[in-house]
N, C-alpha and C positions, 0 to 999 in steps of 0.2 A: 334022868339020867344026864351027866353034866358030858358035853364034847369034850373031845380032846384039846381042842384050840381054847376053851374056857378054862381048863385045869390049868394048863400053861402059860395062860395069860398071853397069849400068842392070836395075831390075826392072820386070815390068809390073803395074801396078795390078788390081783387078776392072774395073775402069772402062774399061780399054784405054789408059790416060796411062803414058808411061814416065817414071819418077819413079827418081833415084839415089840410091843408099844413103846416100850424104854426107847428101843432104837431108830424107832419110826419118828418119836419125840425129839431123840439127836439130830436125825438129819434133817428136820422141821426149822431147828433152830440153827444149825450150821446155812441151812438155804436161806433162812431170815436174815443173820449176821451179814452173808455173801450179799445180798441184795442191798443192805444197807451200807455196804462199803461203797458199791455201786453207785448209789445214791450221794457220796461223796465227792465220785468222781464229776458227777452233774454237777455238784454245785460248786466246785473248783472252777468246773469250766464255766458256769455265769459269772464267774469273777472274772477269769480271763478275757470274756467275751468282748468287752468295751476296749479293749487294747487291741484287737484283731485287726490288721491292715485291711479292711473290706468296705464296703460302702455301710455307710449309718445302716439304711434298710436291711441289710443283711448282719449287722451286729445286732441290733435290736432284736432279729427272729433268731439266732444263735442263744443271745440270752434269753428271750421267753422259753425257747423251745429246751434248754438245758434247766431252766429252772424249774419248769413243769414236771420235766420227765424227772429230776431229781425228788421233787416233791411226790411224784406218783411211785418212785422206787423207793422211798422212806417209807410211806404207809404200807405200801406191800411188802416189805420187809418186815413190819411191826405186826401186821395181820399174820403171816406166815410163822414167824417167828412165836407167836403166840403170846397169853397174857403174862407170861414170866418176862419178858422183856418190856411190856409195858409197865411193868409194875416198877421196874428198874429206872424206865426213863422217866416216871413218875418222883421216884425216890431222888435221882439227879437234879429235877427242874425244882424240888423242894427244898434239897441242902443247897443248890445255886443260889434260889431265890432269899433265901436266909441269911447266907454269906453277903449279897449286895445289901441287903435290906438292913445289916447288923447296924447297930448304934454305938459307935465307940463309947468305951467305958470313961467314965468322970473320973478325974483323976483327983 
């Protein structure tokens, strides 16, 4: 005999609240995109870091820290968002690559 959770396509969270798999996937996707947005902020900070009026060592540390944190946030966001986002990113890279490598048409 099937459990009620299997029939309704829901899973039970530790708190005992029934949450549908579709809703869980949506929240994972939103969280993943949020983490990606945070990574963009860190990448922007790494571009601004060389112009901050502090010593050279502090600028280098700020740059490296922002770059590493941005990269960690990016890949964490990709993992959290799931394979759908990875497929989209691959498609974007392929289309950008084909656009860049396109040879001009002969006249």
